[in-house]
Residue, then its C-alpha position, 0 to 999 in steps of 0.5 A: m795727371i796726363e798733362y803732368l806726365a806729358d810735361q815730365i816727358r817734354i822736360k826729359q824727366l820721364e822716359f817712355y820706352f817703346k818699340l814703333h812698328d808699322f801697322d802693316d807689320f801687325s803680326h810681328a808687333l803682336k808677337e813681340a808685344t805678347s812675348p814674356y819679359q818685355l820692358r818696352k811697350t809696342v806702339l803701332n804707327m797708323d800713318y805708315p808710308d805707302r810703300l807701293a806709292e812708287h809702283d802706283e806712280l809707275a802704273e799711272n804712266p806706263e812710259n816710265y816702265e823699262i822694257f827688257d828685251h832678251e834673246k831666246n837661245 
């Protein structure tokens, strides 16, 4: 039965309505999933991008940081 449903989705005869949320936004996704009159399913994306990857790269190379100098008044 799952194979039949997957085939129907592939040939666009069956649509799957869902909202995709990143796992780090779990509390918001749970709030939306449990609210009444939802027509779409809530799906959590477990492979969300590492939003701190850019920061981690900068931390590995401190020379990449800009130094801000300011004058004291």
